[in-house]
C-alpha positions, 0 to 999 in steps of 0.5 A: 608844155607852156601856158603862154604858147598854148602847147600841151603834150599829147601824152597828157591829153589821153584818157583811159575810158572804162565802162561803169555799171550805172547801178548795182544789181543791173544786168551786166550783159546789157550794154545800156546799163553802163556809162563811160568813165574817163581817167585822165593823168594827174598832171593833165588834170592839174593843168586843166584846173589851173587854166580854168581858174585863170580863165574864170579870174579873167572873165569874172 
């Protein structure tokens, strides 16, 4: 993994997507009442924040 070369391991790009009921009390049988929630790995999230911060510092 390297910020200078732009390489990022595929294993850190994988997210687990789970359905989450939009509001309590909605019909659990209706798929339209759910929204997707992605869970990323901790290291991947941390690297994304660092890169985002560096880009923002450079742009602003």
